[in-house]
C-alpha positions as CSV (number, residue, x, y, z in Angstrom):
1,M,0.0,0.0,0.0
2,A,1.3,3.4,-0.9
3,E,0.3,6.7,0.6
4,E,1.1,9.9,-1.2
5,R,1.0,13.3,0.4
6,I,1.4,16.6,-1.4
7,V,2.2,19.6,0.8
8,E,2.2,23.2,-0.6
9,T,3.9,25.9,1.5
10,A,3.2,29.6,1.7
11,D,6.2,30.5,-0.5
12,G,4.8,28.3,-3.3
13,T,7.0,25.2,-3.1
14,T,5.3,21.9,-3.4
15,T,6.7,18.8,-1.6
16,T,5.5,15.4,-2.5
17,T,6.0,12.6,0.0
18,R,5.4,9.0,-0.8
19,T,5.3,6.4,1.9
20,V,5.3,2.8,0.9
21,D,4.3,0.2,3.6
22,T,5.9,-3.2,3.0
23,P,3.6,-6.1,4.0
24,T,4.8,-8.1,7.0
25,T,4.0,-11.6,7.9
26,T,3.7,-12.5,11.5
27,V,4.1,-16.2,12.4
28,I,2.5,-17.4,15.6
29,E,3.8,-20.7,16.6
30,R,1.6,-22.7,19.0
31,R,3.0,-25.6,21.0
32,G,1.4,-27.9,23.4
33,G,2.1,-27.7,27.1
34,G,3.9,-31.1,27.3
35,G,0.8,-33.0,28.4
36,G,1.3,-35.6,25.7
37,I,4.8,-36.3,26.9
38,A,3.6,-36.6,30.5
39,I,0.9,-39.1,29.5
40,A,3.4,-41.2,27.5
41,I,5.8,-41.3,30.5
42,V,3.0,-42.4,32.8
43,L,1.9,-45.2,30.3
44,L,5.5,-46.3,29.9
45,L,5.8,-46.6,33.7
46,A,2.6,-48.5,34.0
47,V,3.7,-51.0,31.3
48,L,7.0,-51.5,33.1
49,M,5.4,-52.0,36.5
50,G,2.9,-54.5,35.0
51,G,5.7,-56.5,33.3
52,Y,7.7,-56.6,36.6
53,Y,4.6,-57.8,38.4
54,L,3.8,-60.5,35.9
55,F,7.4,-61.8,35.7
56,G,7.6,-61.7,39.5
57,R,4.4,-63.8,39.8
58,Q,5.8,-66.2,37.3
59,G,8.9,-66.8,39.5
60,A,6.6,-67.4,42.5
61,E,4.6,-69.9,40.5
62,N,7.9,-71.7,39.5
63,R,9.0,-71.8,43.2
64,K,5.6,-73.1,44.2
65,D,5.7,-75.8,41.6
66,A,9.3,-76.8,42.6
67,A,8.2,-77.1,46.3
68,I,5.3,-79.3,45.3
69,T,7.5,-81.5,43.1
70,S,10.0,-81.8,45.9
71,A,7.3,-82.8,48.4
72,A,5.8,-85.4,46.0
73,K,9.3,-86.9,45.5
74,S,9.8,-87.0,49.3
75,V,6.5,-88.8,49.8
76,G,7.4,-91.2,47.0
77,D,10.8,-92.0,48.6
78,T,9.1,-92.6,52.0
79,A,6.5,-94.9,50.4
80,D,9.4,-96.9,48.8
81,K,11.1,-97.2,52.2
82,V,7.8,-98.4,53.9
83,G,7.2,-100.9,51.0
84,G,10.7,-102.2,51.5
85,A,10.2,-102.5,55.3
86,V,6.9,-104.4,54.8
87,E,8.5,-106.8,52.3
88,G,11.4,-107.4,54.7
89,A,9.0,-108.1,57.6
90,A,6.9,-110.4,55.6
91,K,9.8,-112.7,54.9
């Protein structure tokens, strides 16, 4: 946009002033407040805690199974000893 101004003074001189406005572009950059990153971190922590819990429970299950197996073997060995004693007494 151009603005032209003509000024005449009392002594008869004429002055012409031309003002040219150059267009300017204003860029407004909007960014989030970081809420998405906070949610991602919370979800990551929840997944890690869930995995730790599940793997911890699996270890407890394995220990329980091992204890049951050991007890069953002990009962089996005792039964074999009793059977051997009964056979020895029957002779």
